[in-house]
C-alpha positions in Angstrom: 0.0 0.0 0.0 2.8 2.4 0.9 4.7 1.5 -2.2 1.6 2.3 -4.4 1.2 5.7 -2.6 4.9 6.4 -3.2 4.7 5.4 -6.8 1.6 7.7 -7.3 3.5 10.6 -5.7 6.5 9.8 -7.9 4.4 10.0 -11.0 2.8 13.2 -9.8 6.2 14.7 -9.2 7.4 13.6 -12.6 4.4 15.2 -14.2 5.0 18.4 -12.3 8.6 18.5 -13.2 7.7 17.9 -16.9 5.2 20.8 -16.7 7.7 23.1 -15.1 10.3 22.2 -17.7 7.9 23.1 -20.5 7.0 26.4 -18.8 10.7 27.2 -18.4 11.4 26.4 -22.0 8.5 28.6 -23.1 9.7 31.5 -20.8 13.3 31.2 -22.1 12.0 31.5 -25.6 9.9 34.5 -24.7 12.8 36.2 -23.0 15.0 35.5 -26.0 12.4 37.2 -28.3 12.0 40.1 -26.0 15.7 40.5 -25.8 16.0 40.5 -29.6 13.2 43.1 -29.9 14.8 45.3 -27.2 18.1 45.2 -29.1 16.4 46.2 -32.3 14.6 49.0 -30.6 17.8 50.3 -29.0 19.5 50.3 -32.4 16.6 52.3 -33.9 16.6 54.7 -31.0 20.3 55.3 -31.5 19.8 55.9 -35.2 16.9 58.3 -34.5 18.9 60.2 -32.0 21.7 60.7 -34.5 19.1 61.9 -37.1 17.7 64.4 -34.6 21.2 65.7 -33.9 21.9 66.0 -37.6 18.6 67.9 -38.2 19.4 70.2 -35.2 22.8 71.0 -36.7 21.2 71.7 -40.1 18.7 74.0 -38.6 21.3 75.8 -36.6 23.5 76.1 -39.7 20.6 77.5 -41.7 19.7 80.0 -39.0 23.2 81.2 -38.7 23.8 81.3 -42.5 20.6 83.4 -42.9 21.6 85.8 -40.2 25.1 86.4 -41.6 23.9 86.7 -45.2 21.2 89.2 -44.4 22.0 92.9 -45.1 21.8 95.0 -41.9 19.0 97.0 -43.4 16.9 93.9 -43.8 17.3 92.8 -40.2 14.5 93.6 -37.8 15.6 95.7 -34.8 15.9 93.7 -31.6 12.9 95.3 -30.0 10.7 94.5 -33.0 
């Protein structure tokens, strides 16, 4: 009788271990996918930050070029 109870517990533990192993495998796969997506997003963010800096520099250059190329008469007075 005790041997039968132990055997049932053993089977239950084996089933539980199998279920946990499947869940761990699934979670490992999910973590891997999330990690890949995070890496991709970080690359995109870096690229977009560089683009923003490039655009800011272009705007700054255009603003400065326009100010230096304007004739003094065409400039608005500071209080305008």
